[in-house]
C-alpha positions as CSV (number, residue, x, y, z in Angstrom):
1,M,-1.8,29.1,-27.4
2,E,-1.5,28.0,-23.8
3,Q,1.3,25.6,-22.9
4,G,1.3,23.0,-20.2
5,W,-1.1,20.5,-18.9
6,D,-4.8,20.9,-18.1
7,P,-5.0,21.1,-14.3
8,Q,-7.6,18.3,-14.2
9,V,-5.5,16.0,-16.2
10,K,-2.4,16.8,-14.1
11,N,-4.4,16.0,-10.9
12,L,-5.6,12.7,-12.3
13,F,-2.1,11.6,-13.2
14,V,-0.8,12.7,-9.8
15,K,-3.6,10.6,-8.2
16,I,-2.7,7.6,-10.4
17,L,1.0,7.8,-9.6
18,N,0.5,8.3,-5.9
19,S,-1.9,5.3,-5.8
20,I,0.5,3.1,-7.6
21,A,3.5,4.2,-5.5
22,I,1.9,3.8,-2.1
23,T,0.4,0.4,-3.1
24,L,3.8,-0.9,-4.4
25,L,5.5,0.4,-1.2
26,W,3.0,-1.5,0.9
27,M,3.4,-4.6,-1.1
28,M,7.2,-4.5,-1.0
29,T,7.2,-3.8,2.8
30,C,4.9,-6.8,3.4
31,A,6.9,-9.1,1.1
32,T,10.2,-8.1,2.7
33,A,8.9,-8.6,6.2
34,G,7.2,-11.9,5.3
35,L,9.9,-13.5,3.2
36,Y,13.2,-12.0,4.2
37,F,12.6,-11.7,7.9
38,Q,10.5,-15.0,7.7
39,L,7.5,-13.5,9.6
40,G,5.1,-15.2,7.3
41,Y,6.2,-18.7,8.1
42,F,5.0,-20.9,11.0
43,N,7.9,-23.3,11.0
44,G,10.4,-23.5,13.8
45,Q,9.4,-20.3,15.7
46,S,6.8,-19.0,18.0
47,V,3.3,-18.9,16.5
48,I,2.7,-15.4,17.8
49,Y,5.1,-13.7,15.3
50,P,3.2,-14.8,12.1
51,I,-0.1,-14.0,13.8
52,I,1.0,-10.5,14.6
53,F,2.5,-10.1,11.1
54,Y,-0.7,-11.1,9.4
55,A,-2.8,-9.0,11.7
56,V,-0.7,-5.9,11.1
57,M,-0.7,-6.6,7.4
58,A,-4.6,-6.8,7.4
59,V,-4.9,-3.6,9.4
60,T,-2.5,-1.7,7.1
61,L,-4.3,-3.1,4.0
62,F,-7.5,-1.7,5.4
63,L,-5.9,1.6,6.0
64,L,-4.4,1.6,2.5
65,V,-7.8,0.8,0.9
66,R,-9.4,3.6,3.0
67,Y,-6.8,6.1,1.9
68,L,-7.2,5.1,-1.7
69,Y,-11.0,5.3,-1.5
70,K,-10.9,8.8,0.1
71,T,-8.3,9.9,-2.5
72,W,-10.4,8.8,-5.4
73,K,-13.8,9.9,-3.9
74,N,-12.7,13.5,-3.8
75,G,-12.5,14.5,-7.3
């Protein structure tokens, strides 16, 4: 009897774990930059920093969704 995982099941679990990990990393990075470094607030600072923060966040979200789409499309 063969031991180990079926390669297709293993690839599926790797895709799931990679998708969760990269999404959580993106979310923690955005939350840290927005809350801890106060880039998400408009009070008492130049307006350009929150605008740049939200623009970068939107672009990286687009790139994340594109990466996830391509990852799950192939397979």
